[in-house]
mmJSON file of the N, C-alpha and C atoms, coordinates in Angstrom:
{"data_MODEL":{"atom_site":{
"group_PDB":["ATOM","ATOM","ATOM","ATOM","ATOM","ATOM","ATOM","ATOM","ATOM","ATOM","ATOM","ATOM","ATOM","ATOM","ATOM","ATOM","ATOM","ATOM","ATOM","ATOM","ATOM","ATOM","ATOM","ATOM","ATOM","ATOM","ATOM","ATOM","ATOM","ATOM","ATOM","ATOM","ATOM","ATOM","ATOM","ATOM","ATOM","ATOM","ATOM","ATOM","ATOM","ATOM","ATOM","ATOM","ATOM","ATOM","ATOM","ATOM","ATOM","ATOM","ATOM","ATOM","ATOM","ATOM","ATOM","ATOM","ATOM","ATOM","ATOM","ATOM","ATOM","ATOM","ATOM","ATOM","ATOM","ATOM","ATOM","ATOM","ATOM","ATOM","ATOM","ATOM","ATOM","ATOM","ATOM","ATOM","ATOM","ATOM","ATOM","ATOM","ATOM","ATOM","ATOM","ATOM","ATOM","ATOM","ATOM","ATOM","ATOM","ATOM","ATOM","ATOM","ATOM","ATOM","ATOM","ATOM","ATOM","ATOM","ATOM","ATOM","ATOM","ATOM","ATOM","ATOM","ATOM","ATOM","ATOM","ATOM","ATOM","ATOM","ATOM","ATOM","ATOM","ATOM","ATOM","ATOM","ATOM","ATOM","ATOM","ATOM","ATOM","ATOM","ATOM","ATOM","ATOM","ATOM","ATOM","ATOM","ATOM","ATOM","ATOM","ATOM","ATOM","ATOM","ATOM","ATOM","ATOM","ATOM","ATOM","ATOM","ATOM","ATOM","ATOM","ATOM","ATOM","ATOM","ATOM","ATOM","ATOM","ATOM","ATOM","ATOM","ATOM","ATOM","ATOM","ATOM","ATOM","ATOM","ATOM","ATOM","ATOM","ATOM","ATOM","ATOM","ATOM","ATOM","ATOM","ATOM","ATOM","ATOM","ATOM","ATOM","ATOM","ATOM","ATOM","ATOM","ATOM","ATOM","ATOM","ATOM","ATOM","ATOM","ATOM","ATOM","ATOM","ATOM","ATOM","ATOM","ATOM","ATOM","ATOM","ATOM","ATOM","ATOM","ATOM","ATOM","ATOM","ATOM","ATOM","ATOM","ATOM","ATOM","ATOM","ATOM","ATOM","ATOM","ATOM","ATOM","ATOM","ATOM","ATOM","ATOM","ATOM","ATOM","ATOM","ATOM","ATOM","ATOM","ATOM","ATOM","ATOM","ATOM","ATOM","ATOM","ATOM","ATOM","ATOM","ATOM","ATOM","ATOM","ATOM","ATOM","ATOM","ATOM"],
"id":[1,2,3,4,5,6,7,8,9,10,11,12,13,14,15,16,17,18,19,20,21,22,23,24,25,26,27,28,29,30,31,32,33,34,35,36,37,38,39,40,41,42,43,44,45,46,47,48,49,50,51,52,53,54,55,56,57,58,59,60,61,62,63,64,65,66,67,68,69,70,71,72,73,74,75,76,77,78,79,80,81,82,83,84,85,86,87,88,89,90,91,92,93,94,95,96,97,98,99,100,101,102,103,104,105,106,107,108,109,110,111,112,113,114,115,116,117,118,119,120,121,122,123,124,125,126,127,128,129,130,131,132,133,134,135,136,137,138,139,140,141,142,143,144,145,146,147,148,149,150,151,152,153,154,155,156,157,158,159,160,161,162,163,164,165,166,167,168,169,170,171,172,173,174,175,176,177,178,179,180,181,182,183,184,185,186,187,188,189,190,191,192,193,194,195,196,197,198,199,200,201,202,203,204,205,206,207,208,209,210,211,212,213,214,215,216,217,218,219,220,221,222,223,224,225,226,227,228,229,230,231,232,233,234],
"type_symbol":["N","C","C","N","C","C","N","C","C","N","C","C","N","C","C","N","C","C","N","C","C","N","C","C","N","C","C","N","C","C","N","C","C","N","C","C","N","C","C","N","C","C","N","C","C","N","C","C","N","C","C","N","C","C","N","C","C","N","C","C","N","C","C","N","C","C","N","C","C","N","C","C","N","C","C","N","C","C","N","C","C","N","C","C","N","C","C","N","C","C","N","C","C","N","C","C","N","C","C","N","C","C","N","C","C","N","C","C","N","C","C","N","C","C","N","C","C","N","C","C","N","C","C","N","C","C","N","C","C","N","C","C","N","C","C","N","C","C","N","C","C","N","C","C","N","C","C","N","C","C","N","C","C","N","C","C","N","C","C","N","C","C","N","C","C","N","C","C","N","C","C","N","C","C","N","C","C","N","C","C","N","C","C","N","C","C","N","C","C","N","C","C","N","C","C","N","C","C","N","C","C","N","C","C","N","C","C","N","C","C","N","C","C","N","C","C","N","C","C","N","C","C","N","C","C","N","C","C","N","C","C","N","C","C"],
"label_atom_id":["N","CA","C","N","CA","C","N","CA","C","N","CA","C","N","CA","C","N","CA","C","N","CA","C","N","CA","C","N","CA","C","N","CA","C","N","CA","C","N","CA","C","N","CA","C","N","CA","C","N","CA","C","N","CA","C","N","CA","C","N","CA","C","N","CA","C","N","CA","C","N","CA","C","N","CA","C","N","CA","C","N","CA","C","N","CA","C","N","CA","C","N","CA","C","N","CA","C","N","CA","C","N","CA","C","N","CA","C","N","CA","C","N","CA","C","N","CA","C","N","CA","C","N","CA","C","N","CA","C","N","CA","C","N","CA","C","N","CA","C","N","CA","C","N","CA","C","N","CA","C","N","CA","C","N","CA","C","N","CA","C","N","CA","C","N","CA","C","N","CA","C","N","CA","C","N","CA","C","N","CA","C","N","CA","C","N","CA","C","N","CA","C","N","CA","C","N","CA","C","N","CA","C","N","CA","C","N","CA","C","N","CA","C","N","CA","C","N","CA","C","N","CA","C","N","CA","C","N","CA","C","N","CA","C","N","CA","C","N","CA","C","N","CA","C","N","CA","C","N","CA","C","N","CA","C","N","CA","C","N","CA","C","N","CA","C","N","CA","C","N","CA","C"],
"label_alt_id":[null,null,null,null,null,null,null,null,null,null,null,null,null,null,null,null,null,null,null,null,null,null,null,null,null,null,null,null,null,null,null,null,null,null,null,null,null,null,null,null,null,null,null,null,null,null,null,null,null,null,null,null,null,null,null,null,null,null,null,null,null,null,null,null,null,null,null,null,null,null,null,null,null,null,null,null,null,null,null,null,null,null,null,null,null,null,null,null,null,null,null,null,null,null,null,null,null,null,null,null,null,null,null,null,null,null,null,null,null,null,null,null,null,null,null,null,null,null,null,null,null,null,null,null,null,null,null,null,null,null,null,null,null,null,null,null,null,null,null,null,null,null,null,null,null,null,null,null,null,null,null,null,null,null,null,null,null,null,null,null,null,null,null,null,null,null,null,null,null,null,null,null,null,null,null,null,null,null,null,null,null,null,null,null,null,null,null,null,null,null,null,null,null,null,null,null,null,null,null,null,null,null,null,null,null,null,null,null,null,null,null,null,null,null,null,null,null,null,null,null,null,null,null,null,null,null,null,null,null,null,null,null,null,null],
"label_comp_id":["MET","MET","MET","ALA","ALA","ALA","ALA","ALA","ALA","GLN","GLN","GLN","LYS","LYS","LYS","CYS","CYS","CYS","PRO","PRO","PRO","ASN","ASN","ASN","CYS","CYS","CYS","LYS","LYS","LYS","GLU","GLU","GLU","ASP","ASP","ASP","SER","SER","SER","PHE","PHE","PHE","THR","THR","THR","TRP","TRP","TRP","LYS","LYS","LYS","VAL","VAL","VAL","ASP","ASP","ASP","ASP","ASP","ASP","GLU","GLU","GLU","ILE","ILE","ILE","SER","SER","SER","ASP","ASP","ASP","LEU","LEU","LEU","THR","THR","THR","VAL","VAL","VAL","TRP","TRP","TRP","SER","SER","SER","CYS","CYS","CYS","PHE","PHE","PHE","GLU","GLU","GLU","CYS","CYS","CYS","ASN","ASN","ASN","TYR","TYR","TYR","GLN","GLN","GLN","ALA","ALA","ALA","PHE","PHE","PHE","GLU","GLU","GLU","ASN","ASN","ASN","GLU","GLU","GLU","LEU","LEU","LEU","GLU","GLU","GLU","GLU","GLU","GLU","GLN","GLN","GLN","TYR","TYR","TYR","CYS","CYS","CYS","SER","SER","SER","GLU","GLU","GLU","CYS","CYS","CYS","VAL","VAL","VAL","LYS","LYS","LYS","LYS","LYS","LYS","THR","THR","THR","LYS","LYS","LYS","SER","SER","SER","LYS","LYS","LYS","LEU","LEU","LEU","SER","SER","SER","ASP","ASP","ASP","LYS","LYS","LYS","GLU","GLU","GLU","LYS","LYS","LYS","ASP","ASP","ASP","TYR","TYR","TYR","TRP","TRP","TRP","TRP","TRP","TRP","CYS","CYS","CYS","SER","SER","SER","ASN","ASN","ASN","CYS","CYS","CYS","ASN","ASN","ASN","THR","THR","THR","VAL","VAL","VAL","GLU","GLU","GLU","VAL","VAL","VAL","ILE","ILE","ILE","ARG","ARG","ARG"],
"label_asym_id":["A","A","A","A","A","A","A","A","A","A","A","A","A","A","A","A","A","A","A","A","A","A","A","A","A","A","A","A","A","A","A","A","A","A","A","A","A","A","A","A","A","A","A","A","A","A","A","A","A","A","A","A","A","A","A","A","A","A","A","A","A","A","A","A","A","A","A","A","A","A","A","A","A","A","A","A","A","A","A","A","A","A","A","A","A","A","A","A","A","A","A","A","A","A","A","A","A","A","A","A","A","A","A","A","A","A","A","A","A","A","A","A","A","A","A","A","A","A","A","A","A","A","A","A","A","A","A","A","A","A","A","A","A","A","A","A","A","A","A","A","A","A","A","A","A","A","A","A","A","A","A","A","A","A","A","A","A","A","A","A","A","A","A","A","A","A","A","A","A","A","A","A","A","A","A","A","A","A","A","A","A","A","A","A","A","A","A","A","A","A","A","A","A","A","A","A","A","A","A","A","A","A","A","A","A","A","A","A","A","A","A","A","A","A","A","A","A","A","A","A","A","A","A","A","A","A","A","A","A","A","A","A","A","A"],
"label_entity_id":["1","1","1","1","1","1","1","1","1","1","1","1","1","1","1","1","1","1","1","1","1","1","1","1","1","1","1","1","1","1","1","1","1","1","1","1","1","1","1","1","1","1","1","1","1","1","1","1","1","1","1","1","1","1","1","1","1","1","1","1","1","1","1","1","1","1","1","1","1","1","1","1","1","1","1","1","1","1","1","1","1","1","1","1","1","1","1","1","1","1","1","1","1","1","1","1","1","1","1","1","1","1","1","1","1","1","1","1","1","1","1","1","1","1","1","1","1","1","1","1","1","1","1","1","1","1","1","1","1","1","1","1","1","1","1","1","1","1","1","1","1","1","1","1","1","1","1","1","1","1","1","1","1","1","1","1","1","1","1","1","1","1","1","1","1","1","1","1","1","1","1","1","1","1","1","1","1","1","1","1","1","1","1","1","1","1","1","1","1","1","1","1","1","1","1","1","1","1","1","1","1","1","1","1","1","1","1","1","1","1","1","1","1","1","1","1","1","1","1","1","1","1","1","1","1","1","1","1","1","1","1","1","1","1"],
"label_seq_id":[1,1,1,2,2,2,3,3,3,4,4,4,5,5,5,6,6,6,7,7,7,8,8,8,9,9,9,10,10,10,11,11,11,12,12,12,13,13,13,14,14,14,15,15,15,16,16,16,17,17,17,18,18,18,19,19,19,20,20,20,21,21,21,22,22,22,23,23,23,24,24,24,25,25,25,26,26,26,27,27,27,28,28,28,29,29,29,30,30,30,31,31,31,32,32,32,33,33,33,34,34,34,35,35,35,36,36,36,37,37,37,38,38,38,39,39,39,40,40,40,41,41,41,42,42,42,43,43,43,44,44,44,45,45,45,46,46,46,47,47,47,48,48,48,49,49,49,50,50,50,51,51,51,52,52,52,53,53,53,54,54,54,55,55,55,56,56,56,57,57,57,58,58,58,59,59,59,60,60,60,61,61,61,62,62,62,63,63,63,64,64,64,65,65,65,66,66,66,67,67,67,68,68,68,69,69,69,70,70,70,71,71,71,72,72,72,73,73,73,74,74,74,75,75,75,76,76,76,77,77,77,78,78,78],
"pdbx_PDB_ins_code":[null,null,null,null,null,null,null,null,null,null,null,null,null,null,null,null,null,null,null,null,null,null,null,null,null,null,null,null,null,null,null,null,null,null,null,null,null,null,null,null,null,null,null,null,null,null,null,null,null,null,null,null,null,null,null,null,null,null,null,null,null,null,null,null,null,null,null,null,null,null,null,null,null,null,null,null,null,null,null,null,null,null,null,null,null,null,null,null,null,null,null,null,null,null,null,null,null,null,null,null,null,null,null,null,null,null,null,null,null,null,null,null,null,null,null,null,null,null,null,null,null,null,null,null,null,null,null,null,null,null,null,null,null,null,null,null,null,null,null,null,null,null,null,null,null,null,null,null,null,null,null,null,null,null,null,null,null,null,null,null,null,null,null,null,null,null,null,null,null,null,null,null,null,null,null,null,null,null,null,null,null,null,null,null,null,null,null,null,null,null,null,null,null,null,null,null,null,null,null,null,null,null,null,null,null,null,null,null,null,null,null,null,null,null,null,null,null,null,null,null,null,null,null,null,null,null,null,null,null,null,null,null,null,null],
"Cartn_x":[0.833,-0.004,0.867,0.612,1.387,0.787,1.807,1.379,0.771,-0.165,-0.829,-0.31,-0.64,-0.258,-1.168,-0.454,-1.225,-1.967,-3.262,-4.009,-3.557,-2.804,-2.342,-0.855,0.0,1.415,1.826,1.044,1.321,2.429,2.984,3.986,3.361,4.181,3.678,3.891,3.084,3.174,1.851,0.76,-0.588,-0.954,-1.235,-1.496,-2.769,-3.339,-4.527,-4.538,-5.476,-5.718,-7.179,-7.694,-9.15,-9.297,-10.263,-10.393,-11.198,-10.749,-11.292,-12.517,-12.732,-13.91,-15.055,-14.753,-15.988,-15.964,-16.857,-16.756,-17.121,-16.537,-16.599,-15.937,-15.12,-14.336,-12.811,-12.207,-10.745,-10.076,-8.966,-8.231,-6.965,-6.86,-5.789,-4.848,-3.484,-2.54,-1.35,-0.746,0.445,1.602,2.627,3.848,4.824,4.557,5.477,4.928,3.623,3.242,2.277,2.072,1.217,-0.187,-0.634,-2.065,-2.891,-4.139,-5.032,-6.424,-7.058,-8.379,-9.087,-10.433,-11.289,-12.159,-12.259,-13.115,-14.073,-15.335,-16.456,-16.462,-16.232,-16.175,-17.411,-18.455,-19.799,-19.997,-19.172,-19.368,-18.27,-18.342,-17.517,-18.28,-17.545,-18.213,-17.237,-17.75,-16.89,-16.341,-15.086,-14.252,-14.692,-15.064,-15.416,-14.204,-12.945,-11.724,-11.163,-11.082,-10.411,-11.491,-12.695,-13.866,-13.604,-13.095,-12.887,-13.693,-14.091,-14.695,-13.67,-12.883,-11.94,-11.991,-13.09,-13.342,-14.018,-13.306,-13.838,-14.034,-14.99,-15.415,-14.489,-13.539,-12.644,-13.084,-12.828,-13.206,-11.828,-11.649,-10.626,-11.212,-10.463,-10.902,-11.517,-11.157,-11.621,-12.579,-12.604,-13.462,-13.727,-14.793,-15.211,-14.826,-14.377,-14.005,-13.919,-14.106,-13.937,-12.473,-11.906,-10.523,-10.437,-9.864,-9.66,-8.305,-8.139,-6.885,-6.191,-6.973,-6.286,-5.641,-6.298,-5.75,-5.44,-5.785,-5.393,-6.18,-7.312,-8.143,-8.79,-9.026,-9.651,-10.661,-11.902,-13.15,-13.666,-13.514,-14.075,-15.618,-16.179,-17.653,-18.158,-18.921,-19.376,-20.765],
"Cartn_y":[-1.161,-0.009,1.221,2.206,3.464,4.332,5.168,6.203,7.472,8.005,9.197,10.461,11.614,12.827,13.036,13.282,13.55,14.854,14.84,16.146,17.073,16.579,17.3,18.007,17.204,17.633,17.778,17.198,17.169,16.25,15.462,14.503,13.286,12.521,11.236,10.191,10.306,9.293,8.885,9.02,8.722,7.295,6.33,5.069,4.621,3.417,2.999,1.516,1.281,-0.171,-0.33,-1.442,-1.681,-2.161,-1.591,-1.938,-3.226,-4.363,-5.647,-5.591,-4.844,-4.83,-4.064,-3.14,-2.319,-2.428,-3.094,-3.227,-1.864,-1.592,-0.384,0.774,0.53,1.613,1.523,2.465,2.38,3.494,3.049,3.941,4.411,5.769,6.357,7.034,6.681,7.153,7.737,8.723,9.444,8.986,8.303,7.976,9.074,10.225,11.398,12.268,12.564,13.551,12.803,11.59,10.717,11.21,11.89,12.332,11.008,11.027,9.887,10.239,9.607,10.018,8.638,8.669,7.568,7.766,6.684,6.819,5.762,6.201,5.193,4.973,3.591,3.312,3.496,3.6,3.814,5.301,6.137,7.568,8.12,7.786,8.171,8.942,9.97,10.8,11.103,11.659,12.095,13.413,13.692,14.827,15.83,17.054,18.165,18.644,18.477,18.93,18.021,16.763,15.811,14.873,14.877,14.176,12.575,12.219,10.787,10.444,9.23,8.809,8.473,9.377,9.223,10.281,10.747,11.675,11.032,10.983,10.159,11.166,10.779,11.584,11.007,11.875,11.519,12.245,11.697,12.332,12.161,13.291,13.133,13.758,14.016,14.336,15.836,16.603,18.029,18.303,17.513,17.891,16.733,16.938,16.024,16.791,16.058,16.767,15.688,16.283,15.424,15.591,14.426,14.425,13.702,14.167,13.368,12.777,11.515,10.846,10.958,11.331,11.548,12.896,13.971,15.312,16.02,15.304,15.758,17.061,17.31,18.488,18.141,19.105,19.028,20.016,19.551,20.456,20.02,21.165,20.79,20.912,19.993,20.015,20.875,21.818,22.674,22.277],
"Cartn_z":[0.036,0.042,-0.063,-0.911,-0.902,0.069,0.612,1.543,0.753,1.486,0.934,1.595,1.077,1.753,2.956,4.088,5.326,5.266,5.514,5.631,6.734,7.591,8.852,8.467,8.24,8.035,6.582,5.643,4.142,3.739,4.571,4.217,3.62,2.74,2.314,3.287,4.235,5.302,5.964,5.306,5.801,5.226,6.081,5.642,6.445,6.06,6.696,7.02,7.919,8.162,8.602,8.455,8.656,10.099,10.834,12.211,12.289,12.88,12.868,13.69,14.681,15.622,15.064,14.279,13.7,12.133,11.522,10.003,9.436,8.255,7.388,8.066,9.061,9.703,9.332,8.692,8.344,9.274,9.844,10.586,9.805,9.706,9.016,9.948,9.798,10.774,9.881,10.423,9.795,10.671,10.117,10.894,10.945,10.371,10.558,11.755,11.801,12.767,13.86,13.674,14.657,14.536,13.447,13.358,13.108,13.513,13.338,12.932,11.946,11.572,11.276,11.33,11.072,9.852,9.033,7.811,7.845,7.547,7.409,5.834,5.541,4.087,3.381,3.942,3.344,2.943,3.353,2.982,2.038,0.747,-0.346,-1.227,-1.917,-2.863,-4.042,-5.113,-6.165,-5.886,-5.998,-5.836,-6.79,-6.47,-7.47,-8.137,-7.555,-8.124,-9.172,-8.892,-9.762,-10.432,-10.045,-10.634,-10.532,-9.443,-9.2,-7.883,-7.707,-6.484,-5.499,-5.031,-4.114,-2.756,-2.687,-1.59,-0.499,0.638,1.802,3.019,3.809,5.097,6.184,6.724,7.863,9.082,10.182,11.457,12.404,13.025,14.151,15.451,16.45,17.672,17.71,16.651,16.576,15.536,14.466,13.233,12.388,11.521,10.459,9.159,8.208,6.846,5.799,4.544,3.327,2.876,2.535,1.984,0.84,-0.212,-1.434,-1.467,-1.542,-1.598,-2.918,-3.908,-5.291,-5.402,-5.03,-5.151,-3.951,-2.739,-1.437,-0.961,-1.566,-1.131,0.179,1.065,2.394,2.453,2.886,3.012,4.378,5.31,6.718,6.653,7.21,7.413,8.582,8.412,9.407,9.826],
"occupancy":[1.0,1.0,1.0,1.0,1.0,1.0,1.0,1.0,1.0,1.0,1.0,1.0,1.0,1.0,1.0,1.0,1.0,1.0,1.0,1.0,1.0,1.0,1.0,1.0,1.0,1.0,1.0,1.0,1.0,1.0,1.0,1.0,1.0,1.0,1.0,1.0,1.0,1.0,1.0,1.0,1.0,1.0,1.0,1.0,1.0,1.0,1.0,1.0,1.0,1.0,1.0,1.0,1.0,1.0,1.0,1.0,1.0,1.0,1.0,1.0,1.0,1.0,1.0,1.0,1.0,1.0,1.0,1.0,1.0,1.0,1.0,1.0,1.0,1.0,1.0,1.0,1.0,1.0,1.0,1.0,1.0,1.0,1.0,1.0,1.0,1.0,1.0,1.0,1.0,1.0,1.0,1.0,1.0,1.0,1.0,1.0,1.0,1.0,1.0,1.0,1.0,1.0,1.0,1.0,1.0,1.0,1.0,1.0,1.0,1.0,1.0,1.0,1.0,1.0,1.0,1.0,1.0,1.0,1.0,1.0,1.0,1.0,1.0,1.0,1.0,1.0,1.0,1.0,1.0,1.0,1.0,1.0,1.0,1.0,1.0,1.0,1.0,1.0,1.0,1.0,1.0,1.0,1.0,1.0,1.0,1.0,1.0,1.0,1.0,1.0,1.0,1.0,1.0,1.0,1.0,1.0,1.0,1.0,1.0,1.0,1.0,1.0,1.0,1.0,1.0,1.0,1.0,1.0,1.0,1.0,1.0,1.0,1.0,1.0,1.0,1.0,1.0,1.0,1.0,1.0,1.0,1.0,1.0,1.0,1.0,1.0,1.0,1.0,1.0,1.0,1.0,1.0,1.0,1.0,1.0,1.0,1.0,1.0,1.0,1.0,1.0,1.0,1.0,1.0,1.0,1.0,1.0,1.0,1.0,1.0,1.0,1.0,1.0,1.0,1.0,1.0,1.0,1.0,1.0,1.0,1.0,1.0,1.0,1.0,1.0,1.0,1.0,1.0,1.0,1.0,1.0,1.0,1.0,1.0],
"B_iso_or_equiv":[0.0,0.0,0.0,0.0,0.0,0.0,0.0,0.0,0.0,0.0,0.0,0.0,0.0,0.0,0.0,0.0,0.0,0.0,0.0,0.0,0.0,0.0,0.0,0.0,0.0,0.0,0.0,0.0,0.0,0.0,0.0,0.0,0.0,0.0,0.0,0.0,0.0,0.0,0.0,0.0,0.0,0.0,0.0,0.0,0.0,0.0,0.0,0.0,0.0,0.0,0.0,0.0,0.0,0.0,0.0,0.0,0.0,0.0,0.0,0.0,0.0,0.0,0.0,0.0,0.0,0.0,0.0,0.0,0.0,0.0,0.0,0.0,0.0,0.0,0.0,0.0,0.0,0.0,0.0,0.0,0.0,0.0,0.0,0.0,0.0,0.0,0.0,0.0,0.0,0.0,0.0,0.0,0.0,0.0,0.0,0.0,0.0,0.0,0.0,0.0,0.0,0.0,0.0,0.0,0.0,0.0,0.0,0.0,0.0,0.0,0.0,0.0,0.0,0.0,0.0,0.0,0.0,0.0,0.0,0.0,0.0,0.0,0.0,0.0,0.0,0.0,0.0,0.0,0.0,0.0,0.0,0.0,0.0,0.0,0.0,0.0,0.0,0.0,0.0,0.0,0.0,0.0,0.0,0.0,0.0,0.0,0.0,0.0,0.0,0.0,0.0,0.0,0.0,0.0,0.0,0.0,0.0,0.0,0.0,0.0,0.0,0.0,0.0,0.0,0.0,0.0,0.0,0.0,0.0,0.0,0.0,0.0,0.0,0.0,0.0,0.0,0.0,0.0,0.0,0.0,0.0,0.0,0.0,0.0,0.0,0.0,0.0,0.0,0.0,0.0,0.0,0.0,0.0,0.0,0.0,0.0,0.0,0.0,0.0,0.0,0.0,0.0,0.0,0.0,0.0,0.0,0.0,0.0,0.0,0.0,0.0,0.0,0.0,0.0,0.0,0.0,0.0,0.0,0.0,0.0,0.0,0.0,0.0,0.0,0.0,0.0,0.0,0.0,0.0,0.0,0.0,0.0,0.0,0.0],
"pdbx_formal_charge":[null,null,null,null,null,null,null,null,null,null,null,null,null,null,null,null,null,null,null,null,null,null,null,null,null,null,null,null,null,null,null,null,null,null,null,null,null,null,null,null,null,null,null,null,null,null,null,null,null,null,null,null,null,null,null,null,null,null,null,null,null,null,null,null,null,null,null,null,null,null,null,null,null,null,null,null,null,null,null,null,null,null,null,null,null,null,null,null,null,null,null,null,null,null,null,null,null,null,null,null,null,null,null,null,null,null,null,null,null,null,null,null,null,null,null,null,null,null,null,null,null,null,null,null,null,null,null,null,null,null,null,null,null,null,null,null,null,null,null,null,null,null,null,null,null,null,null,null,null,null,null,null,null,null,null,null,null,null,null,null,null,null,null,null,null,null,null,null,null,null,null,null,null,null,null,null,null,null,null,null,null,null,null,null,null,null,null,null,null,null,null,null,null,null,null,null,null,null,null,null,null,null,null,null,null,null,null,null,null,null,null,null,null,null,null,null,null,null,null,null,null,null,null,null,null,null,null,null,null,null,null,null,null,null],
"auth_seq_id":[1,1,1,2,2,2,3,3,3,4,4,4,5,5,5,6,6,6,7,7,7,8,8,8,9,9,9,10,10,10,11,11,11,12,12,12,13,13,13,14,14,14,15,15,15,16,16,16,17,17,17,18,18,18,19,19,19,20,20,20,21,21,21,22,22,22,23,23,23,24,24,24,25,25,25,26,26,26,27,27,27,28,28,28,29,29,29,30,30,30,31,31,31,32,32,32,33,33,33,34,34,34,35,35,35,36,36,36,37,37,37,38,38,38,39,39,39,40,40,40,41,41,41,42,42,42,43,43,43,44,44,44,45,45,45,46,46,46,47,47,47,48,48,48,49,49,49,50,50,50,51,51,51,52,52,52,53,53,53,54,54,54,55,55,55,56,56,56,57,57,57,58,58,58,59,59,59,60,60,60,61,61,61,62,62,62,63,63,63,64,64,64,65,65,65,66,66,66,67,67,67,68,68,68,69,69,69,70,70,70,71,71,71,72,72,72,73,73,73,74,74,74,75,75,75,76,76,76,77,77,77,78,78,78],
"auth_comp_id":["MET","MET","MET","ALA","ALA","ALA","ALA","ALA","ALA","GLN","GLN","GLN","LYS","LYS","LYS","CYS","CYS","CYS","PRO","PRO","PRO","ASN","ASN","ASN","CYS","CYS","CYS","LYS","LYS","LYS","GLU","GLU","GLU","ASP","ASP","ASP","SER","SER","SER","PHE","PHE","PHE","THR","THR","THR","TRP","TRP","TRP","LYS","LYS","LYS","VAL","VAL","VAL","ASP","ASP","ASP","ASP","ASP","ASP","GLU","GLU","GLU","ILE","ILE","ILE","SER","SER","SER","ASP","ASP","ASP","LEU","LEU","LEU","THR","THR","THR","VAL","VAL","VAL","TRP","TRP","TRP","SER","SER","SER","CYS","CYS","CYS","PHE","PHE","PHE","GLU","GLU","GLU","CYS","CYS","CYS","ASN","ASN","ASN","TYR","TYR","TYR","GLN","GLN","GLN","ALA","ALA","ALA","PHE","PHE","PHE","GLU","GLU","GLU","ASN","ASN","ASN","GLU","GLU","GLU","LEU","LEU","LEU","GLU","GLU","GLU","GLU","GLU","GLU","GLN","GLN","GLN","TYR","TYR","TYR","CYS","CYS","CYS","SER","SER","SER","GLU","GLU","GLU","CYS","CYS","CYS","VAL","VAL","VAL","LYS","LYS","LYS","LYS","LYS","LYS","THR","THR","THR","LYS","LYS","LYS","SER","SER","SER","LYS","LYS","LYS","LEU","LEU","LEU","SER","SER","SER","ASP","ASP","ASP","LYS","LYS","LYS","GLU","GLU","GLU","LYS","LYS","LYS","ASP","ASP","ASP","TYR","TYR","TYR","TRP","TRP","TRP","TRP","TRP","TRP","CYS","CYS","CYS","SER","SER","SER","ASN","ASN","ASN","CYS","CYS","CYS","ASN","ASN","ASN","THR","THR","THR","VAL","VAL","VAL","GLU","GLU","GLU","VAL","VAL","VAL","ILE","ILE","ILE","ARG","ARG","ARG"],
"auth_asym_id":["A","A","A","A","A","A","A","A","A","A","A","A","A","A","A","A","A","A","A","A","A","A","A","A","A","A","A","A","A","A","A","A","A","A","A","A","A","A","A","A","A","A","A","A","A","A","A","A","A","A","A","A","A","A","A","A","A","A","A","A","A","A","A","A","A","A","A","A","A","A","A","A","A","A","A","A","A","A","A","A","A","A","A","A","A","A","A","A","A","A","A","A","A","A","A","A","A","A","A","A","A","A","A","A","A","A","A","A","A","A","A","A","A","A","A","A","A","A","A","A","A","A","A","A","A","A","A","A","A","A","A","A","A","A","A","A","A","A","A","A","A","A","A","A","A","A","A","A","A","A","A","A","A","A","A","A","A","A","A","A","A","A","A","A","A","A","A","A","A","A","A","A","A","A","A","A","A","A","A","A","A","A","A","A","A","A","A","A","A","A","A","A","A","A","A","A","A","A","A","A","A","A","A","A","A","A","A","A","A","A","A","A","A","A","A","A","A","A","A","A","A","A","A","A","A","A","A","A","A","A","A","A","A","A"],
"auth_atom_id":["N","CA","C","N","CA","C","N","CA","C","N","CA","C","N","CA","C","N","CA","C","N","CA","C","N","CA","C","N","CA","C","N","CA","C","N","CA","C","N","CA","C","N","CA","C","N","CA","C","N","CA","C","N","CA","C","N","CA","C","N","CA","C","N","CA","C","N","CA","C","N","CA","C","N","CA","C","N","CA","C","N","CA","C","N","CA","C","N","CA","C","N","CA","C","N","CA","C","N","CA","C","N","CA","C","N","CA","C","N","CA","C","N","CA","C","N","CA","C","N","CA","C","N","CA","C","N","CA","C","N","CA","C","N","CA","C","N","CA","C","N","CA","C","N","CA","C","N","CA","C","N","CA","C","N","CA","C","N","CA","C","N","CA","C","N","CA","C","N","CA","C","N","CA","C","N","CA","C","N","CA","C","N","CA","C","N","CA","C","N","CA","C","N","CA","C","N","CA","C","N","CA","C","N","CA","C","N","CA","C","N","CA","C","N","CA","C","N","CA","C","N","CA","C","N","CA","C","N","CA","C","N","CA","C","N","CA","C","N","CA","C","N","CA","C","N","CA","C","N","CA","C","N","CA","C","N","CA","C","N","CA","C","N","CA","C","N","CA","C","N","CA","C"],
"pdbx_PDB_model_num":[1,1,1,1,1,1,1,1,1,1,1,1,1,1,1,1,1,1,1,1,1,1,1,1,1,1,1,1,1,1,1,1,1,1,1,1,1,1,1,1,1,1,1,1,1,1,1,1,1,1,1,1,1,1,1,1,1,1,1,1,1,1,1,1,1,1,1,1,1,1,1,1,1,1,1,1,1,1,1,1,1,1,1,1,1,1,1,1,1,1,1,1,1,1,1,1,1,1,1,1,1,1,1,1,1,1,1,1,1,1,1,1,1,1,1,1,1,1,1,1,1,1,1,1,1,1,1,1,1,1,1,1,1,1,1,1,1,1,1,1,1,1,1,1,1,1,1,1,1,1,1,1,1,1,1,1,1,1,1,1,1,1,1,1,1,1,1,1,1,1,1,1,1,1,1,1,1,1,1,1,1,1,1,1,1,1,1,1,1,1,1,1,1,1,1,1,1,1,1,1,1,1,1,1,1,1,1,1,1,1,1,1,1,1,1,1,1,1,1,1,1,1,1,1,1,1,1,1,1,1,1,1,1,1]
}}}
C-alpha cells in the first residue's frame, strides 16, 4: 500500500488499516506527525476537483471533513 499525503502535516506518510472490531471503519495514521483519523467506508463521494470517487469523510478528535486521496483536497464539514 502506498502512503498518501497526510491532511495534517502534508508529508507522504498517511496510511490506513481496517479496524477488525468495527466493520466499514478504516483507521488512517500518519507515521510522521502521529495524526489519526477515522473513515467510514460507506461515505465516499466524487471529488469536485479531480472528478474521481476518491473523496472520503474523515473524522478526528476535533473535526469532520472530506478528504480526497487523489488530489489531497480537504473540506471541513461545518
